[in-house]
C-alpha positions, 0 to 999 in steps of 0.5 A: 934230349926231352924229345928223345925221352918222350919218344922212349916213354911212348915206345915203352908204353906201346910195348906195355899195351901190346904185351897186356893180357887183356884190357879193362875199364876202371872208373872210365879209364882204360887199364891193362892187365900184365903179368910180371916175371919175378926174376926179370922185373924184381927191381921195379916190383920191389920199388913199387911195393916199398913206395906203397909201404912207406906212403899211405897218407890218411891211413890210421896206424892200425891200417898202416900196420897191417898193410905194411905186414902184407907188403913185407910178406910180398917183398919177402916172397918176391925176393926168395922166388927171384934170388933165394934157394926157397920157392914162394911157399918155403919149399926147397929147390932141387938140383938145377933150381927146379922147384920141389913139389909140395903137398897142396892138400890130401893126395894132391901135389903142386909145383909151386915155384914154376906155377907162381904168378905176379899180375898187375893192373896198369892204368892209361898213364905215363910208362913206368907209373906204378900199377893200380894193384898187384896180386900174387897167385899160384896155379894149383889143382882145384879141390874137385879133380879135373879142374885147375885153379888160379889161386889169389894168394896176396893182393895189395892196391896203390895207396888212396893218395896215389890212386887214379881217381880216389872215390869220395870218402876213401880216406884211411880205409882204401889202401889195404892189402890182403894176405900175409897172415891176418893182413887186411883181415885184422882191420875188417875194412874195405879193399880199394877199387884198384884191388876190386878191378884187378880181381875182376880182370883175373876172373876174366883171365882165369875163365879164358884159361879154363881155370877157376879163380880162388881165394881164401878170405881170413875174416868175416869182412873179407868173406862179405867183400869177396861174396859181393864180387861173385865168389862162392863157398862150399865147405864140403868141397873146400873148407877154406877156399872161395871160388869165382863162378866160371860159366865157361867151365865144363860140367863138374861131377860130384859123387858121395860114397855110402858107408853101407847098403843100409844107407841106400835103402834109407835114400830110396825111402826118402823119395817115396816114388818110383825112379825116373829110369832104371839102367844097367851098365858095365865098364872095363879098363885096358892097358898094354902088357908093356906098360907095367905101371899102367900109366896109360889106361883106356876104359870102354863103358856101355850103359843102358844095355837093358834096351838095345835102342837106348844102349850107348858106349864110350871110350875114355883115356887116363894118363899119368907120368909114373906109378903113384901119381893121380891119373889125368882123365881125358874127355869121353868119346862115343863109339859104336855099341857093337864094337864095345860089346865085342871088346867086353867079350874079347879084348883082342877085338881092339885090333879091329877098331881105330880108336885103339890108336887114339887112346894109346893102346896100339901104335899107329900102323901096328896091326896087333897089340898086346892088351891087358885087362886092368879090371871091370865092374857092372853098375845098376843105376836109379835116377831121381830128380835132385831136390832143389834143382828140379827146374834145371832137370838135374838128376841124382843117380844112385849107383850100385857097383859090383866087383868080381871079387867082392860080395857086397855092392858099393853104393854111391850117388852121382850128380853132374851139374854146370859149374855155376850150380855147384854150390846149390847142388852140394847144399841140396845133396848135403841137406838130403843126406842129413835129413834122412841120416845117410852116412856118405863121404864126398869123393873129390875126383868123380871121373876117376871113381871107376878106375880107382875102384877096380885098381883097389878092388873096392878098398877106395870105398872103405878108406873114404873119409865119411864125416859123422852125422850131426846129432838130431838135437843139433839139426835145424 
């Protein structure tokens, strides 16, 4: 019987290893990151959490209280996701048990029930042993459009007396949890190594999935802790969430929309030098006549048209499921400049190009399509070096967009930087705007700026939330 039980345990352990998302090393021991399903594994997850809540030898009463609060909140969330009529964040489920979308920020929606995740870090121990740490997360849009985030909502580690190899001096402060209101924030004590190892494993997983790992620290101590783990914070991008730098993430676009043309003149004075280059361009947006809700839109953009040898053209596809939703921007693709100029003059020229099928403007094999121009605008650009990032060759583009039915141009500045330079770029631009008293608001989805501009006839710029400038005596 014992041999059979040992064989069964070995088989279960091998199964866990094969199902692991990735392998990590903690204090010289091999560990595996696993994802658990709340409905299938509710009993074992609840058993581990209950054991951790009741056992914390050496913990002070204050630490045990906040740790218990965190675990109780995690148990409640686990129960409601697995069995209840509420999703993990208190939203009602629809007919058939489908989670109902709730607001995740201004203008954003997220499907919380389906995107709820449970991760655990398991050590090289007998099968069925409790993990080193458990984390609850949710996949949701990142604060800047075009990116997705894996948000670390709650984290709890195995108590120090039951840890793999407790570090010297761990004692009472090593078995805290994060989340559930104040949680660990109330104590300001460090998080155990199991929790830090799980955060590191999730950062690697998020990078591999093309996600940005985010967290919302709720105390100065936790902010310092996550800062040491590599998280960064840009209050202009998101006042609450900190994010892990993901070198594999694509470049991000940042755009600030000016309150008026006077602000543009103050910016020109700020540089006191000629621009690096000047350029003009045009962008037009097309859909099909049968697509009344404009759920599939393609843009054709030409730039640097003042010099034929430097002229460039690209096409980009925008999609949404239904009217009223935000568009999803596809990657831009280079096209022939002559084809682009022909389409700008006559949309029927789309019948002569192959990429019309790729962007959904014409069915495969269809000879002729029915095209509709959603809108167009012209843009004049000035490029300046971005202060503070000149060593990286980062340029700040001043763009004056002119719409056919609007008398005054709409002025904005745009910056494209690698994701790891996001915080530096935001701080540099914000400092520039404050120093020269320029009123501007951050547009969070730079890739959709042109489409929103033509669809609203410029109203998107008038409805921007432009924060007031600080008083001069408050400036450093």
